[in-house]
C-alpha positions as CSV (number, residue, x, y, z in Angstrom):
1,X,-0.9,-19.4,13.7
2,X,0.1,-16.8,11.2
3,X,3.8,-16.1,10.7
4,X,4.6,-12.4,11.4
5,X,5.3,-12.0,7.5
6,X,1.9,-13.5,6.5
7,X,0.3,-11.4,9.1
8,X,2.2,-8.3,7.7
9,X,0.8,-9.2,3.9
10,X,-2.8,-9.5,5.6
11,X,-2.5,-6.2,7.2
12,X,-1.2,-4.7,3.8
13,X,-3.8,-6.5,1.6
14,X,-6.5,-5.1,4.0
15,X,-5.1,-1.6,3.9
16,X,-4.9,-1.6,0.1
17,X,-8.6,-2.7,-0.3
18,X,-9.8,-0.5,2.3
19,X,-8.2,2.4,0.5
20,X,-9.0,1.4,-3.1
21,X,-12.9,0.9,-2.1
22,X,-13.0,4.2,-0.3
23,X,-11.4,5.9,-3.5
24,X,-13.9,4.1,-5.6
25,X,-10.7,2.1,-7.2
26,X,-9.4,5.2,-8.5
27,X,-6.0,5.4,-7.5
28,X,-4.4,8.8,-6.5
29,X,-1.0,9.3,-5.2
30,X,-2.3,12.5,-2.7
31,X,-5.2,10.5,-1.7
32,X,-3.2,7.5,-0.7
33,X,-0.6,9.2,1.2
34,X,-3.1,11.0,3.2
35,X,-4.9,7.5,3.8
36,X,-1.6,6.2,5.0
37,X,-0.9,9.3,7.3
38,X,-4.4,8.5,8.9
39,X,-3.9,5.0,9.0
40,X,-0.7,5.1,10.8
41,X,-2.4,7.3,13.4
42,X,-3.9,4.0,14.4
43,X,-1.5,1.4,13.4
44,X,2.3,1.7,12.4
45,X,3.2,0.1,9.1
46,X,6.5,-1.4,8.9
47,X,8.9,-0.5,6.0
48,X,8.4,-3.8,4.4
49,X,4.6,-3.3,4.6
50,X,4.9,0.0,2.9
51,X,7.0,-1.4,0.4
52,X,4.7,-4.2,-0.4
53,X,1.7,-1.9,-0.9
54,X,2.2,-1.2,-4.3
55,X,2.2,-4.8,-5.4
56,X,-1.2,-5.4,-3.3
57,X,-3.0,-2.1,-4.9
58,X,-1.9,-3.5,-8.2
59,X,-3.5,-7.2,-7.2
60,X,-6.7,-5.5,-5.9
61,X,-7.3,-3.2,-9.3
62,X,-6.2,-6.3,-11.4
63,X,-9.2,-8.2,-9.7
64,X,-11.5,-5.8,-10.5
65,X,-10.4,-5.9,-14.1
66,X,-10.9,-9.5,-14.0
67,X,-14.3,-9.2,-12.7
68,X,-15.0,-6.9,-15.9
69,X,-13.5,-9.6,-18.1
70,X,-15.7,-12.4,-16.7
71,X,-18.7,-9.8,-17.3
72,X,-17.7,-9.8,-20.8
73,X,-17.1,-13.5,-21.2
74,X,-20.1,-14.5,-19.5
75,X,-22.7,-11.8,-19.9
76,X,-25.8,-12.4,-17.6
77,X,-23.8,-14.1,-14.9
78,X,-22.4,-12.2,-11.9
79,X,-20.5,-13.7,-9.1
80,X,-22.0,-13.5,-5.5
81,X,-19.3,-10.8,-4.4
82,X,-20.8,-8.5,-7.2
83,X,-24.2,-9.0,-5.7
84,X,-23.3,-8.1,-2.2
85,X,-21.3,-4.9,-3.0
86,X,-23.3,-1.6,-2.8
87,X,-20.9,0.7,-4.2
88,X,-21.1,1.0,-8.2
89,X,-18.5,-1.0,-9.9
90,X,-15.8,1.2,-11.7
91,X,-15.6,1.4,-15.3
92,X,-12.8,-0.7,-17.2
93,X,-11.1,2.5,-18.6
94,X,-10.8,3.8,-15.0
95,X,-9.5,0.8,-13.8
96,X,-6.8,0.7,-16.5
97,X,-6.2,4.4,-16.0
98,X,-5.7,3.7,-12.1
99,X,-3.3,0.8,-12.9
100,X,-1.2,3.1,-15.4
101,X,-1.2,6.3,-12.3
102,X,-0.2,3.5,-9.9
103,X,3.0,2.0,-12.3
104,X,3.9,5.7,-12.8
105,X,3.8,6.6,-9.1
106,X,7.5,7.6,-7.7
107,X,7.3,4.8,-5.0
108,X,10.7,6.0,-3.3
109,X,9.0,9.6,-2.8
110,X,5.8,7.9,-1.4
111,X,8.0,5.1,0.8
112,X,10.1,8.6,2.3
113,X,6.5,10.4,3.0
114,X,4.9,7.3,4.3
115,X,7.4,5.7,6.7
116,X,7.4,6.5,10.2
117,X,10.8,5.3,10.5
118,X,12.2,7.5,7.5
119,X,10.4,10.5,8.9
120,X,12.3,9.9,12.4
121,X,15.7,9.2,10.6
122,X,15.1,12.6,8.5
123,X,14.8,14.4,11.7
124,X,18.8,13.9,12.3
125,X,19.7,17.7,13.7
126,X,23.2,16.9,11.6
127,X,21.0,16.1,8.6
128,X,23.7,13.1,8.0
129,X,20.8,10.6,7.1
130,X,19.8,13.2,4.4
131,X,23.4,13.0,2.8
132,X,24.0,9.3,2.9
133,X,23.8,7.2,-0.1
134,X,20.9,5.0,-0.9
135,X,22.4,1.8,0.3
136,X,23.4,3.2,3.7
137,X,19.9,4.5,4.1
138,X,18.7,1.2,3.7
139,X,21.1,-0.3,6.1
140,X,19.8,2.1,8.8
141,X,16.2,1.2,8.1
142,X,17.2,-2.5,8.6
143,X,19.0,-1.7,11.8
144,X,16.0,0.5,13.1
145,X,13.4,-2.5,12.2
146,X,15.8,-4.8,14.1
147,X,15.9,-2.7,17.1
148,X,11.9,-2.1,16.9
149,X,11.5,-5.8,16.9
150,X,13.7,-6.3,20.1
151,X,12.0,-3.7,21.8
152,X,8.6,-5.3,21.3
153,X,9.8,-8.7,22.3
154,X,11.2,-7.2,26.0
């Protein structure tokens, strides 16, 4: 049986795979934000999953770079995965550009935009959450996540 942490990693890896495949492995921050909003209409991602997304997106792109490297090192040999894919493979320069854009993306800003928990906390009528320091906001997010876990168990 998978632990909750491994289940979350699997969900995030699947989300990263699906987004990048749909985007032709060309990372775009606005497209990712739209994808996450649509995805969360079906399944809510936890704050930890959203935070882990950058690493999984990087991993998927690096796997594509490795596929190119294998083709350069062993011309004429292709993997079984490459034979079954119907979409055209992205170019190496495009993959590197996507990795660069991914690295330059403001993930704090994207997190605020993608996190349903964050969106709920920012609707505070007194605007207290917005005025908090970063560490206090983090404490609030953790408390909300713990409450959500308790509610799901009951």
